All heavy atoms as a GROMACS GRO file, in nm:
protein
  594
    1MET      N    1  11.399  10.539   8.000
    1MET     CA    2  11.366  10.423   8.077
    1MET      C    3  11.490  10.358   8.131
    1MET      O    4  11.486  10.312   8.252
    1MET     CB    5  11.290  10.325   7.983
    1MET     CG    6  11.243  10.203   8.049
    1MET     SD    7  11.117  10.230   8.176
    1MET     CE    8  10.977  10.147   8.104
    2ALA      N    9  11.595  10.353   8.058
    2ALA     CA   10  11.719  10.292   8.106
    2ALA      C   11  11.774  10.368   8.229
    2ALA      O   12  11.824  10.304   8.322
    2ALA     CB   13  11.821  10.284   7.991
    3GLU      N   14  11.768  10.498   8.224
    3GLU     CA   15  11.817  10.578   8.335
    3GLU      C   16  11.733  10.557   8.462
    3GLU      O   17  11.783  10.551   8.575
    3GLU     CB   18  11.824  10.727   8.302
    3GLU     CG   19  11.932  10.762   8.204
    3GLU     CD   20  12.068  10.728   8.261
    3GLU    OE1   21  12.098  10.755   8.377
    3GLU    OE2   22  12.151  10.674   8.180
    4ALA      N   23  11.599  10.548   8.449
    4ALA     CA   24  11.510  10.519   8.556
    4ALA      C   25  11.538  10.381   8.619
    4ALA      O   26  11.539  10.364   8.739
    4ALA     CB   27  11.366  10.532   8.514
    5ARG      N   28  11.564  10.288   8.535
    5ARG     CA   29  11.598  10.150   8.583
    5ARG      C   30  11.728  10.152   8.655
    5ARG      O   31  11.740  10.091   8.765
    5ARG     CB   32  11.606  10.053   8.463
    5ARG     CG   33  11.629   9.905   8.506
    5ARG     CD   34  11.629   9.813   8.389
    5ARG     NE   35  11.495   9.801   8.329
    5ARG     CZ   36  11.401   9.722   8.377
    5ARG    NH1   37  11.422   9.650   8.487
    5ARG    NH2   38  11.288   9.718   8.316
    6LYS      N   39  11.833  10.226   8.605
    6LYS     CA   40  11.959  10.232   8.678
    6LYS      C   41  11.940  10.297   8.817
    6LYS      O   42  12.000  10.255   8.914
    6LYS     CB   43  12.057  10.317   8.597
    6LYS     CG   44  12.122  10.242   8.480
    6LYS     CD   45  12.220  10.334   8.411
    6LYS     CE   46  12.270  10.275   8.283
    6LYS     NZ   47  12.364  10.363   8.212
    7GLU      N   48  11.860  10.401   8.822
    7GLU     CA   49  11.838  10.468   8.950
    7GLU      C   50  11.763  10.380   9.045
    7GLU      O   51  11.798  10.373   9.163
    7GLU     CB   52  11.753  10.599   8.924
    7GLU     CG   53  11.730  10.682   9.052
    7GLU     CD   54  11.656  10.804   9.027
    7GLU    OE1   55  11.642  10.848   8.914
    7GLU    OE2   56  11.609  10.863   9.129
    8ALA      N   57  11.664  10.305   8.997
    8ALA     CA   58  11.591  10.213   9.083
    8ALA      C   59  11.685  10.106   9.135
    8ALA      O   60  11.679  10.068   9.254
    8ALA     CB   61  11.474  10.150   9.001
    9GLU      N   62  11.767  10.050   9.047
    9GLU     CA   63  11.862   9.948   9.093
    9GLU      C   64  11.962  10.002   9.195
    9GLU      O   65  11.982   9.934   9.297
    9GLU     CB   66  11.948   9.898   8.969
    9GLU     CG   67  11.864   9.809   8.874
    9GLU     CD   68  11.943   9.773   8.752
    9GLU    OE1   69  12.055   9.830   8.732
    9GLU    OE2   70  11.898   9.685   8.677
   10MET      N   71  12.006  10.123   9.178
   10MET     CA   72  12.106  10.183   9.270
   10MET      C   73  12.040  10.201   9.408
   10MET      O   74  12.096  10.157   9.513
   10MET     CB   75  12.149  10.317   9.220
   10MET     CG   76  12.250  10.389   9.308
   10MET     SD   77  12.294  10.552   9.249
   10MET     CE   78  12.143  10.644   9.262
   11VAL      N   79  11.917  10.248   9.415
   11VAL     CA   80  11.851  10.271   9.534
   11VAL      C   81  11.810  10.137   9.607
   11VAL      O   82  11.839  10.116   9.724
   11VAL     CB   83  11.726  10.362   9.520
   11VAL    CG1   84  11.644  10.369   9.647
   11VAL    CG2   85  11.769  10.499   9.472
   12MET      N   86  11.745  10.050   9.531
   12MET     CA   87  11.693   9.924   9.588
   12MET      C   88  11.813   9.838   9.635
   12MET      O   89  11.810   9.783   9.741
   12MET     CB   90  11.606   9.848   9.488
   12MET     CG   91  11.471   9.912   9.469
   12MET     SD   92  11.362   9.810   9.372
   12MET     CE   93  11.456   9.753   9.233
   13PHE      N   94  11.907   9.816   9.538
   13PHE     CA   95  12.019   9.727   9.577
   13PHE      C   96  12.101   9.776   9.690
   13PHE      O   97  12.152   9.704   9.770
   13PHE     CB   98  12.104   9.702   9.451
   13PHE     CG   99  12.033   9.631   9.341
   13PHE    CD1  100  12.082   9.631   9.212
   13PHE    CD2  101  11.910   9.561   9.361
   13PHE    CE1  102  12.020   9.568   9.107
   13PHE    CE2  103  11.844   9.502   9.253
   13PHE     CZ  104  11.896   9.503   9.128
   14GLY      N  105  12.117   9.914   9.693
   14GLY     CA  106  12.189   9.973   9.803
   14GLY      C  107  12.123   9.951   9.938
   14GLY      O  108  12.185   9.914  10.037
   15ALA      N  109  11.991   9.970   9.939
   15ALA     CA  110  11.911   9.946  10.064
   15ALA      C  111  11.912   9.803  10.105
   15ALA      O  112  11.928   9.769  10.223
   15ALA     CB  113  11.768   9.999  10.042
   16ILE      N  114  11.896   9.714  10.007
   16ILE     CA  115  11.894   9.568  10.038
   16ILE      C  116  12.029   9.519  10.086
   16ILE      O  117  12.039   9.448  10.183
   16ILE     CB  118  11.845   9.486   9.917
   16ILE    CG1  119  11.695   9.521   9.894
   16ILE    CG2  120  11.862   9.337   9.939
   16ILE    CD1  121  11.648   9.470   9.757
   17ASP      N  122  12.135   9.566  10.016
   17ASP     CA  123  12.274   9.530  10.063
   17ASP      C  124  12.298   9.570  10.208
   17ASP      O  125  12.346   9.492  10.286
   17ASP     CB  126  12.381   9.596   9.971
   17ASP     CG  127  12.385   9.537   9.829
   17ASP    OD1  128  12.333   9.426   9.812
   17ASP    OD2  129  12.442   9.603   9.742
   18GLU      N  130  12.258   9.698  10.237
   18GLU     CA  131  12.273   9.744  10.376
   18GLU      C  132  12.193   9.663  10.475
   18GLU      O  133  12.243   9.631  10.583
   18GLU     CB  134  12.234   9.890  10.381
   18GLU     CG  135  12.267   9.959  10.512
   18GLU     CD  136  12.229  10.105  10.510
   18GLU    OE1  137  12.234  10.171  10.402
   18GLU    OE2  138  12.194  10.158  10.616
   19LEU      N  139  12.070   9.632  10.439
   19LEU     CA  140  11.981   9.553  10.527
   19LEU      C  141  12.041   9.411  10.552
   19LEU      O  142  12.045   9.372  10.670
   19LEU     CB  143  11.842   9.538  10.468
   19LEU     CG  144  11.743   9.455  10.544
   19LEU    CD1  145  11.709   9.524  10.677
   19LEU    CD2  146  11.619   9.432  10.454
   20LEU      N  147  12.085   9.348  10.446
   20LEU     CA  148  12.141   9.214  10.458
   20LEU      C  149  12.268   9.215  10.547
   20LEU      O  150  12.291   9.129  10.628
   20LEU     CB  151  12.169   9.151  10.325
   20LEU     CG  152  12.044   9.121  10.238
   20LEU    CD1  153  12.088   9.073  10.098
   20LEU    CD2  154  11.953   9.019  10.303
   21GLU      N  155  12.349   9.320  10.522
   21GLU     CA  156  12.472   9.330  10.601
   21GLU      C  157  12.446   9.355  10.750
   21GLU      O  158  12.506   9.293  10.837
   21GLU     CB  159  12.559   9.448  10.539
   21GLU     CG  160  12.692   9.459  10.612
   21GLU     CD  161  12.775   9.572  10.560
   21GLU    OE1  162  12.755   9.612  10.441
   21GLU    OE2  163  12.859   9.628  10.634
   22LYS      N  164  12.355   9.445  10.777
   22LYS     CA  165  12.326   9.482  10.917
   22LYS      C  166  12.259   9.369  10.995
   22LYS      O  167  12.281   9.350  11.115
   22LYS     CB  168  12.235   9.605  10.926
   22LYS     CG  169  12.304   9.732  10.897
   22LYS     CD  170  12.208   9.850  10.913
   22LYS     CE  171  12.286   9.982  10.898
   22LYS     NZ  172  12.198  10.094  10.914
   23THR      N  173  12.174   9.290  10.928
   23THR     CA  174  12.104   9.180  10.993
   23THR      C  175  12.172   9.048  10.988
   23THR      O  176  12.145   8.960  11.069
   23THR     CB  177  11.964   9.161  10.927
   23THR    OG1  178  11.981   9.121  10.793
   23THR    CG2  179  11.880   9.284  10.943
   24GLY      N  180  12.270   9.033  10.899
   24GLY     CA  181  12.346   8.906  10.885
   24GLY      C  182  12.265   8.798  10.814
   24GLY      O  183  12.301   8.680  10.816
   25VAL      N  184  12.154   8.838  10.754
   25VAL     CA  185  12.070   8.740  10.683
   25VAL      C  186  12.130   8.720  10.543
   25VAL      O  187  12.168   8.811  10.476
   25VAL     CB  188  11.923   8.794  10.671
   25VAL    CG1  189  11.838   8.706  10.584
   25VAL    CG2  190  11.862   8.808  10.808
   26LYS      N  191  12.131   8.595  10.505
   26LYS     CA  192  12.177   8.561  10.368
   26LYS      C  193  12.061   8.575  10.274
   26LYS      O  194  11.947   8.540  10.307
   26LYS     CB  195  12.236   8.424  10.362
   26LYS     CG  196  12.358   8.408  10.447
   26LYS     CD  197  12.419   8.267  10.443
   26LYS     CE  198  12.542   8.261  10.526
   26LYS     NZ  199  12.597   8.128  10.531
   27ALA      N  200  12.089   8.617  10.146
   27ALA     CA  201  11.983   8.640  10.050
   27ALA      C  202  11.901   8.511  10.025
   27ALA      O  203  11.781   8.521  10.003
   27ALA     CB  204  12.044   8.694   9.924
   28ASN      N  205  11.965   8.396  10.030
   28ASN     CA  206  11.892   8.274   9.998
   28ASN      C  207  11.798   8.231  10.114
   28ASN      O  208  11.720   8.138  10.101
   28ASN     CB  209  11.986   8.160   9.963
   28ASN     CG  210  12.083   8.123  10.071
   28ASN    OD1  211  12.103   8.199  10.162
   28ASN    ND2  212  12.146   8.007  10.056
   29TYR      N  213  11.803   8.301  10.226
   29TYR     CA  214  11.707   8.276  10.336
   29TYR      C  215  11.578   8.351  10.321
   29TYR      O  216  11.481   8.325  10.391
   29TYR     CB  217  11.769   8.316  10.470
   29TYR     CG  218  11.886   8.231  10.519
   29TYR    CD1  219  11.959   8.266  10.629
   29TYR    CD2  220  11.918   8.112  10.451
   29TYR    CE1  221  12.062   8.188  10.675
   29TYR    CE2  222  12.024   8.035  10.499
   29TYR     CZ  223  12.097   8.069  10.604
   29TYR     OH  224  12.202   7.996  10.648
   30VAL      N  225  11.572   8.447  10.228
   30VAL     CA  226  11.452   8.529  10.210
   30VAL      C  227  11.344   8.443  10.143
   30VAL      O  228  11.368   8.380  10.040
   30VAL     CB  229  11.487   8.649  10.124
   30VAL    CG1  230  11.364   8.735  10.090
   30VAL    CG2  231  11.590   8.740  10.195
   31GLY      N  232  11.228   8.442  10.202
   31GLY     CA  233  11.117   8.360  10.151
   31GLY      C  234  11.003   8.441  10.084
   31GLY      O  235  10.924   8.381  10.018
   32ILE      N  236  10.999   8.568  10.115
   32ILE     CA  237  10.894   8.652  10.058
   32ILE      C  238  10.955   8.790  10.026
   32ILE      O  239  11.038   8.843  10.096
   32ILE     CB  240  10.772   8.667  10.157
   32ILE    CG1  241  10.662   8.745  10.082
   32ILE    CG2  242  10.812   8.728  10.285
   32ILE    CD1  243  10.529   8.733  10.156
   33LEU      N  244  10.910   8.845   9.914
   33LEU     CA  245  10.961   8.971   9.869
   33LEU      C  246  10.840   9.057   9.822
   33LEU      O  247  10.763   9.014   9.739
   33LEU     CB  248  11.060   8.955   9.751
   33LEU     CG  249  11.106   9.081   9.684
   33LEU    CD1  250  11.191   9.172   9.774
   33LEU    CD2  251  11.182   9.053   9.556
   34VAL      N  252  10.828   9.178   9.877
   34VAL     CA  253  10.723   9.268   9.835
   34VAL      C  254  10.793   9.396   9.792
   34VAL      O  255  10.865   9.455   9.871
   34VAL     CB  256  10.620   9.298   9.948
   34VAL    CG1  257  10.514   9.398   9.906
   34VAL    CG2  258  10.558   9.169   9.995
   35VAL      N  259  10.772   9.439   9.671
   35VAL     CA  260  10.822   9.563   9.617
   35VAL      C  261  10.708   9.657   9.587
   35VAL      O  262  10.616   9.619   9.521
   35VAL     CB  263  10.912   9.539   9.491
   35VAL    CG1  264  10.962   9.672   9.437
   35VAL    CG2  265  11.026   9.446   9.519
   36ASN      N  266  10.721   9.778   9.639
   36ASN     CA  267  10.615   9.879   9.623
   36ASN      C  268  10.670  10.006   9.562
   36ASN      O  269  10.760  10.066   9.624
   36ASN     CB  270  10.552   9.908   9.760
   36ASN     CG  271  10.443  10.013   9.753
   36ASN    OD1  272  10.404  10.054   9.645
   36ASN    ND2  273  10.400  10.058   9.870
   37CYS      N  274  10.626  10.044   9.445
   37CYS     CA  275  10.672  10.165   9.380
   37CYS      C  276  10.551  10.228   9.308
   37CYS      O  277  10.491  10.163   9.223
   37CYS     CB  278  10.785  10.140   9.285
   37CYS     SG  279  10.856  10.289   9.210
   38SER      N  280  10.518  10.349   9.343
   38SER     CA  281  10.392  10.406   9.292
   38SER      C  282  10.406  10.460   9.146
   38SER      O  283  10.307  10.468   9.077
   38SER     CB  284  10.340  10.513   9.382
   38SER     OG  285  10.436  10.621   9.396
   39LEU      N  286  10.526  10.506   9.109
   39LEU     CA  287  10.540  10.569   8.977
   39LEU      C  288  10.605  10.488   8.873
   39LEU      O  289  10.561  10.479   8.758
   39LEU     CB  290  10.619  10.698   8.995
   39LEU     CG  291  10.548  10.806   9.076
   39LEU    CD1  292  10.642  10.927   9.090
   39LEU    CD2  293  10.417  10.847   9.013
   40PHE      N  294  10.717  10.422   8.903
   40PHE     CA  295  10.796  10.350   8.807
   40PHE      C  296  10.754  10.200   8.806
   40PHE      O  297  10.769  10.125   8.908
   40PHE     CB  298  10.942  10.361   8.837
   40PHE     CG  299  11.035  10.297   8.737
   40PHE    CD1  300  11.025  10.330   8.604
   40PHE    CD2  301  11.128  10.203   8.778
   40PHE    CE1  302  11.114  10.272   8.507
   40PHE    CE2  303  11.213  10.144   8.686
   40PHE     CZ  304  11.205  10.178   8.554
   41ASN      N  305  10.696  10.156   8.698
   41ASN     CA  306  10.639  10.016   8.692
   41ASN      C  307  10.690   9.952   8.564
   41ASN      O  308  10.610   9.932   8.470
   41ASN     CB  309  10.486  10.030   8.699
   41ASN     CG  310  10.425   9.894   8.731
   41ASN    OD1  311  10.490   9.803   8.776
   41ASN    ND2  312  10.293   9.885   8.711
   42PRO      N  313  10.817   9.913   8.557
   42PRO     CA  314  10.875   9.857   8.435
   42PRO      C  315  10.839   9.710   8.412
   42PRO      O  316  10.792   9.643   8.505
   42PRO     CB  317  11.024   9.875   8.457
   42PRO     CG  318  11.038   9.850   8.604
   42PRO     CD  319  10.915   9.916   8.666
   43THR      N  320  10.876   9.662   8.294
   43THR     CA  321  10.868   9.520   8.264
   43THR      C  322  11.008   9.483   8.214
   43THR      O  323  11.058   9.543   8.122
   43THR     CB  324  10.765   9.494   8.153
   43THR    OG1  325  10.640   9.542   8.194
   43THR    CG2  326  10.758   9.345   8.125
   44PRO      N  327  11.074   9.382   8.272
   44PRO     CA  328  11.035   9.306   8.390
   44PRO      C  329  11.022   9.391   8.514
   44PRO      O  330  11.079   9.496   8.522
   44PRO     CB  331  11.143   9.197   8.402
   44PRO     CG  332  11.259   9.248   8.326
   44PRO     CD  333  11.208   9.343   8.222
   45SER      N  334  10.946   9.333   8.608
   45SER     CA  335  10.909   9.413   8.725
   45SER      C  336  11.032   9.435   8.820
   45SER      O  337  11.131   9.372   8.806
   45SER     CB  338  10.804   9.337   8.806
   45SER     OG  339  10.860   9.214   8.859
   46LEU      N  340  11.011   9.527   8.916
   46LEU     CA  341  11.116   9.562   9.006
   46LEU      C  342  11.143   9.440   9.094
   46LEU      O  343  11.260   9.410   9.132
   46LEU     CB  344  11.074   9.680   9.094
   46LEU     CG  345  11.059   9.817   9.017
   46LEU    CD1  346  11.010   9.918   9.114
   46LEU    CD2  347  11.191   9.857   8.957
   47SER      N  348  11.040   9.364   9.133
   47SER     CA  349  11.065   9.247   9.212
   47SER      C  350  11.145   9.145   9.137
   47SER      O  351  11.232   9.076   9.190
   47SER     CB  352  10.930   9.186   9.263
   47SER     OG  353  10.851   9.151   9.157
   48ALA      N  354  11.120   9.132   9.004
   48ALA     CA  355  11.199   9.037   8.923
   48ALA      C  356  11.346   9.084   8.921
   48ALA      O  357  11.440   8.999   8.922
   48ALA     CB  358  11.145   9.028   8.784
   49MET      N  359  11.367   9.213   8.914
   49MET     CA  360  11.504   9.267   8.916
   49MET      C  361  11.577   9.224   9.046
   49MET      O  362  11.695   9.181   9.040
   49MET     CB  363  11.507   9.420   8.904
   49MET     CG  364  11.468   9.467   8.768
   49MET     SD  365  11.438   9.646   8.760
   49MET     CE  366  11.564   9.720   8.858
   50VAL      N  367  11.509   9.234   9.158
   50VAL     CA  368  11.567   9.198   9.288
   50VAL      C  369  11.594   9.045   9.292
   50VAL      O  370  11.700   9.003   9.333
   50VAL     CB  371  11.479   9.241   9.404
   50VAL    CG1  372  11.530   9.190   9.535
   50VAL    CG2  373  11.469   9.396   9.410
   51VAL      N  374  11.497   8.970   9.253
   51VAL     CA  375  11.508   8.820   9.257
   51VAL      C  376  11.630   8.778   9.171
   51VAL      O  377  11.712   8.696   9.216
   51VAL     CB  378  11.382   8.753   9.208
   51VAL    CG1  379  11.404   8.603   9.185
   51VAL    CG2  380  11.270   8.776   9.309
   52ASN      N  381  11.642   8.838   9.051
   52ASN     CA  382  11.754   8.796   8.962
   52ASN      C  383  11.888   8.848   9.012
   52ASN      O  384  11.986   8.778   9.000
   52ASN     CB  385  11.722   8.848   8.823
   52ASN     CG  386  11.610   8.772   8.758
   52ASN    OD1  387  11.586   8.654   8.785
   52ASN    ND2  388  11.533   8.842   8.675
   53HIS      N  389  11.890   8.969   9.066
   53HIS     CA  390  12.018   9.030   9.109
   53HIS      C  391  12.076   8.950   9.226
   53HIS      O  392  12.198   8.924   9.228
   53HIS     CB  393  11.995   9.176   9.150
   53HIS     CG  394  12.120   9.241   9.199
   53HIS    ND1  395  12.213   9.291   9.115
   53HIS    CD2  396  12.167   9.268   9.324
   53HIS    CE1  397  12.315   9.343   9.186
   53HIS    NE2  398  12.284   9.328   9.313
   54TYR      N  399  11.992   8.912   9.322
   54TYR     CA  400  12.036   8.840   9.440
   54TYR      C  401  12.028   8.694   9.430
   54TYR      O  402  12.063   8.624   9.522
   54TYR     CB  403  11.962   8.894   9.563
   54TYR     CG  404  11.999   9.033   9.602
   54TYR    CD1  405  11.917   9.138   9.559
   54TYR    CD2  406  12.112   9.059   9.674
   54TYR    CE1  407  11.952   9.271   9.586
   54TYR    CE2  408  12.148   9.189   9.702
   54TYR     CZ  409  12.066   9.296   9.658
   54TYR     OH  410  12.103   9.421   9.691
   55LYS      N  411  11.983   8.645   9.313
   55LYS     CA  412  11.970   8.498   9.286
   55LYS      C  413  11.893   8.432   9.401
   55LYS      O  414  11.937   8.334   9.463
   55LYS     CB  415  12.106   8.438   9.266
   55LYS     CG  416  12.179   8.489   9.145
   55LYS     CD  417  12.317   8.432   9.129
   55LYS     CE  418  12.391   8.482   9.010
   55LYS     NZ  419  12.377   8.617   8.967
   56LEU      N  420  11.777   8.493   9.430
   56LEU     CA  421  11.692   8.443   9.536
   56LEU      C  422  11.638   8.307   9.496
   56LEU      O  423  11.626   8.271   9.377
   56LEU     CB  424  11.579   8.540   9.569
   56LEU     CG  425  11.628   8.678   9.614
   56LEU    CD1  426  11.505   8.767   9.640
   56LEU    CD2  427  11.712   8.667   9.736
   57ARG      N  428  11.598   8.228   9.594
   57ARG     CA  429  11.558   8.089   9.569
   57ARG      C  430  11.437   8.083   9.475
   57ARG      O  431  11.355   8.180   9.464
   57ARG     CB  432  11.530   8.018   9.698
   57ARG     CG  433  11.426   8.083   9.785
   57ARG     CD  434  11.429   8.022   9.926
   57ARG     NE  435  11.302   8.037   9.987
   57ARG     CZ  436  11.283   8.027  10.116
   57ARG    NH1  437  11.384   7.995  10.190
   57ARG    NH2  438  11.161   8.036  10.167
   58GLY      N  439  11.416   7.970   9.409
   58GLY     CA  440  11.315   7.956   9.309
   58GLY      C  441  11.174   7.953   9.358
   58GLY      O  442  11.079   7.984   9.289
   59ASN      N  443  11.154   7.923   9.489
   59ASN     CA  444  11.017   7.913   9.545
   59ASN      C  445  10.982   8.036   9.626
   59ASN      O  446  10.887   8.036   9.707
   59ASN     CB  447  11.003   7.785   9.629
   59ASN     CG  448  11.087   7.789   9.753
   59ASN    OD1  449  11.185   7.868   9.766
   59ASN    ND2  450  11.059   7.701   9.846
   60ILE      N  451  11.049   8.150   9.598
   60ILE     CA  452  11.021   8.273   9.675
   60ILE      C  453  10.881   8.325   9.638
   60ILE      O  454  10.838   8.315   9.523
   60ILE     CB  455  11.123   8.384   9.649
   60ILE    CG1  456  11.104   8.501   9.744
   60ILE    CG2  457  11.123   8.430   9.503
   60ILE    CD1  458  11.223   8.596   9.747
   61LEU      N  459  10.814   8.378   9.735
   61LEU     CA  460  10.686   8.448   9.714
   61LEU      C  461  10.717   8.590   9.678
   61LEU      O  462  10.762   8.664   9.763
   61LEU     CB  463  10.590   8.437   9.831
   61LEU     CG  464  10.550   8.296   9.874
   61LEU    CD1  465  10.465   8.304  10.008
   61LEU    CD2  466  10.465   8.232   9.761
   62SER      N  467  10.694   8.631   9.560
   62SER     CA  468  10.736   8.765   9.507
   62SER      C  469  10.613   8.845   9.464
   62SER      O  470  10.535   8.798   9.379
   62SER     CB  471  10.831   8.747   9.398
   62SER     OG  472  10.870   8.869   9.341
   63TYR      N  473  10.602   8.964   9.521
   63TYR     CA  474  10.485   9.053   9.486
   63TYR      C  475  10.537   9.186   9.442
   63TYR      O  476  10.620   9.241   9.513
   63TYR     CB  477  10.392   9.068   9.606
   63TYR     CG  478  10.333   8.938   9.656
   63TYR    CD1  479  10.393   8.869   9.764
   63TYR    CD2  480  10.219   8.883   9.595
   63TYR    CE1  481  10.340   8.748   9.804
   63TYR    CE2  482  10.171   8.760   9.637
   63TYR     CZ  483  10.230   8.696   9.741
   63TYR     OH  484  10.180   8.575   9.782
   64ASN      N  485  10.486   9.234   9.333
   64ASN     CA  486  10.525   9.366   9.280
   64ASN      C  487  10.400   9.452   9.283
   64ASN      O  488  10.303   9.426   9.205
   64ASN     CB  489  10.581   9.352   9.140
   64ASN     CG  490  10.640   9.480   9.094
   64ASN    OD1  491  10.742   9.528   9.145
   64ASN    ND2  492  10.578   9.542   8.992
   65LEU      N  493  10.398   9.546   9.372
   65LEU     CA  494  10.283   9.641   9.381
   65LEU      C  495  10.326   9.774   9.322
   65LEU      O  496  10.416   9.838   9.364
   65LEU     CB  497  10.247   9.664   9.531
   65LEU     CG  498  10.218   9.538   9.608
   65LEU    CD1  499  10.189   9.571   9.753
   65LEU    CD2  500  10.101   9.464   9.553
   66GLY      N  501  10.265   9.808   9.209
   66GLY     CA  502  10.304   9.929   9.138
   66GLY      C  503  10.194   9.990   9.061
   66GLY      O  504  10.093   9.922   9.030
   67GLY      N  505  10.214  10.114   9.028
   67GLY     CA  506  10.118  10.186   8.944
   67GLY      C  507   9.987  10.222   9.010
   67GLY      O  508   9.890  10.258   8.941
   68MET      N  509   9.981  10.213   9.144
   68MET     CA  510   9.857  10.241   9.215
   68MET      C  511   9.867  10.374   9.294
   68MET      O  512   9.780  10.399   9.378
   68MET     CB  513   9.822  10.126   9.308
   68MET     CG  514   9.786   9.999   9.231
   68MET     SD  515   9.735   9.868   9.343
   68MET     CE  516   9.882   9.775   9.350
   69GLY      N  517   9.974  10.448   9.279
   69GLY     CA  518   9.991  10.569   9.354
   69GLY      C  519  10.012  10.542   9.500
   69GLY      O  520  10.052  10.436   9.544
   70CYS      N  521   9.986  10.645   9.581
   70CYS     CA  522  10.012  10.641   9.725
   70CYS      C  523   9.924  10.541   9.797
   70CYS      O  524   9.954  10.495   9.909
   70CYS     CB  525   9.997  10.779   9.786
   70CYS     SG  526  10.117  10.897   9.721
   71SER      N  527   9.814  10.505   9.740
   71SER     CA  528   9.719  10.416   9.808
   71SER      C  529   9.776  10.272   9.815
   71SER      O  530   9.723  10.190   9.891
   71SER     CB  531   9.585  10.412   9.733
   71SER     OG  532   9.597  10.363   9.605
   72THR      N  533   9.879  10.242   9.739
   72THR     CA  534   9.936  10.111   9.739
   72THR      C  535   9.979  10.069   9.882
   72THR      O  536   9.964   9.956   9.923
   72THR     CB  537  10.056  10.103   9.648
   72THR    OG1  538  10.014  10.142   9.519
   72THR    CG2  539  10.108   9.959   9.638
   73CYS      N  540  10.035  10.161   9.958
   73CYS     CA  541  10.084  10.124  10.090
   73CYS      C  542   9.973  10.075  10.180
   73CYS      O  543   9.991   9.988  10.261
   73CYS     CB  544  10.160  10.240  10.157
   73CYS     SG  545  10.058  10.379  10.203
   74TRP      N  546   9.853  10.129  10.166
   74TRP     CA  547   9.740  10.085  10.247
   74TRP      C  548   9.691   9.948  10.204
   74TRP      O  549   9.641   9.867  10.289
   74TRP     CB  550   9.629  10.189  10.250
   74TRP     CG  551   9.678  10.315  10.302
   74TRP    CD1  552   9.697  10.433  10.238
   74TRP    CD2  553   9.726  10.338  10.439
   74TRP    NE1  554   9.749  10.527  10.323
   74TRP    CE2  555   9.768  10.476  10.445
   74TRP    CE3  556   9.737  10.262  10.551
   74TRP    CZ2  557   9.821  10.528  10.561
   74TRP    CZ3  558   9.789  10.316  10.668
   74TRP    CH2  559   9.830  10.450  10.672
   75ILE      N  560   9.701   9.915  10.077
   75ILE     CA  561   9.662   9.784  10.026
   75ILE      C  562   9.755   9.675  10.090
   75ILE      O  563   9.708   9.564  10.118
   75ILE     CB  564   9.667   9.780   9.873
   75ILE    CG1  565   9.559   9.869   9.820
   75ILE    CG2  566   9.657   9.638   9.824
   75ILE    CD1  567   9.570   9.894   9.668
   76ASN      N  568   9.880   9.713  10.125
   76ASN     CA  569   9.975   9.616  10.176
   76ASN      C  570   9.928   9.569  10.313
   76ASN      O  571   9.955   9.462  10.360
   76ASN     CB  572  10.114   9.682  10.197
   76ASN     CG  573  10.180   9.707  10.067
   76ASN    OD1  574  10.163   9.631   9.969
   76ASN    ND2  575  10.264   9.811  10.063
   77PHE      N  576   9.853   9.653  10.384
   77PHE     CA  577   9.811   9.622  10.519
   77PHE      C  578   9.685   9.538  10.524
   77PHE      O  579   9.640   9.490  10.629
   77PHE     CB  580   9.797   9.744  10.607
   77PHE     CG  581   9.926   9.817  10.630
   77PHE    CD1  582   9.942   9.944  10.568
   77PHE    CD2  583  10.024   9.762  10.702
   77PHE    CE1  584  10.064  10.008  10.588
   77PHE    CE2  585  10.144   9.825  10.724
   77PHE     CZ  586  10.164   9.950  10.665
   78ASP      N  587   9.612   9.534  10.415
   78ASP     CA  588   9.484   9.467  10.412
   78ASP      C  589   9.498   9.314  10.412
   78ASP      O  590   9.567   9.255  10.342
   78ASP     CB  591   9.402   9.517  10.291
   78ASP     CG  592   9.256   9.469  10.295
   78ASP    OD1  593   9.209   9.428  10.405
   78ASP    OD2  594   9.193   9.471  10.191
   0.00000   0.00000   0.00000
């Protein structure tokens, strides 16, 4: 479990760091966060990991979609 968490952190934080750098958006400007992972669904959630790592604001709307397999992506559009 620890190795899976490390891998998830490496991938997610790397992608988010790159996105924030390319767009010039500051992390505290983010108002909504949706994390979608079909296989790895830890506690605390992946969205909680992101919120805590980037010290996102306290009133952020945070959604963790996980454990639903590939169909999760279609639920996002509904």
